[in-house]
C-alpha positions in Angstrom: 42.2 128.2 167.2 39.1 129.4 164.9 41.5 130.2 162.2 43.0 126.8 162.0 39.5 125.2 162.1 38.3 127.5 159.1 41.4 126.8 157.3 41.2 123.1 157.6 37.6 123.2 156.7 38.3 125.3 153.6 40.9 122.7 152.5 38.6 119.8 153.2 36.0 121.5 150.8 38.4 122.3 148.2 39.5 118.8 147.9 36.1 117.4 147.7 34.2 119.9 145.6 33.6 119.6 141.8 37.1 120.6 140.3 37.4 122.6 137.3 39.8 121.2 134.7 43.0 123.3 134.2 42.0 123.6 130.8 38.7 125.1 131.7 40.4 127.2 134.1 43.0 128.6 131.5 40.0 129.3 128.9 38.1 131.4 131.4 41.2 133.2 132.5 42.2 133.7 128.8 39.1 134.9 127.8 38.6 137.5 131.0 42.2 138.9 130.2 42.1 139.1 126.5 44.8 136.4 125.6 44.5 132.8 124.2 45.0 129.6 126.1 47.7 128.9 123.2 49.5 131.9 124.7 49.0 130.9 128.2 51.0 127.8 127.6 53.5 129.5 125.4 57.1 130.3 126.6 55.9 134.0 125.9 57.1 136.4 128.5 54.8 139.4 127.5 53.2 140.9 130.6 49.7 140.3 129.9 50.4 136.5 129.3 52.7 136.3 132.4 50.0 137.8 134.3 47.5 135.2 133.1 49.6 132.3 133.9 50.2 133.8 137.5 46.1 133.8 137.9 45.8 130.3 136.7 48.6 129.1 139.2 47.0 130.9 142.1 43.5 130.0 141.2 44.6 126.3 140.5 46.5 125.9 143.8 44.6 127.9 146.2 41.1 127.3 145.1 40.8 124.2 143.1 43.5 121.9 144.8 45.9 121.4 142.2 49.6 120.5 143.0 52.5 122.9 141.8 53.7 119.9 139.8 50.6 119.3 137.9 50.3 123.1 136.9 54.2 123.5 136.0 53.6 120.5 133.6 50.5 122.1 132.1 52.0 125.5 131.7 55.6 124.1 130.9 56.9 126.3 133.9 59.5 125.0 136.6 58.2 124.4 140.1 60.1 127.5 141.3 58.3 129.7 138.9 54.9 128.2 139.9 55.8 129.0 143.6 56.6 132.7 142.8 53.4 133.0 140.7 51.1 132.2 143.6 51.2 135.7 145.2 51.6 137.5 141.7 48.2 135.7 140.6 46.6 136.7 143.8 47.4 140.2 143.4 46.2 140.3 139.8 43.2 138.3 140.5 42.1 140.9 143.3 42.8 144.0 141.1 40.7 142.6 138.1 37.0 143.0 138.8 35.9 141.4 135.6 38.1 138.4 136.3 36.7 138.1 139.8 33.5 137.9 138.4 34.2 135.3 135.7 36.0 132.8 138.1 34.4 131.0 140.9 37.4 131.4 143.2 38.2 133.7 145.9 
């Protein structure tokens, strides 16, 4: 029961806190991961760029309350790719100490 209440409270807070724009999020992630925003939105399949996209996806959905369709449009990706990137982004975020310090997310 406590888990359900905690999850509902976090969701409520996420919806009403000041949202970082996707562009701002991409800028922070790009800087921390050593890529450019242009590369993040490009169709490049380079590993470093794909990791950055995954982090943007995870942070935008789980912490900033964006919808998958909004992110798919911004990154020119398909909705199924966005879904796949959520878990990947969580992993990359939690294994990159510098990025965790740069982003105001969990």
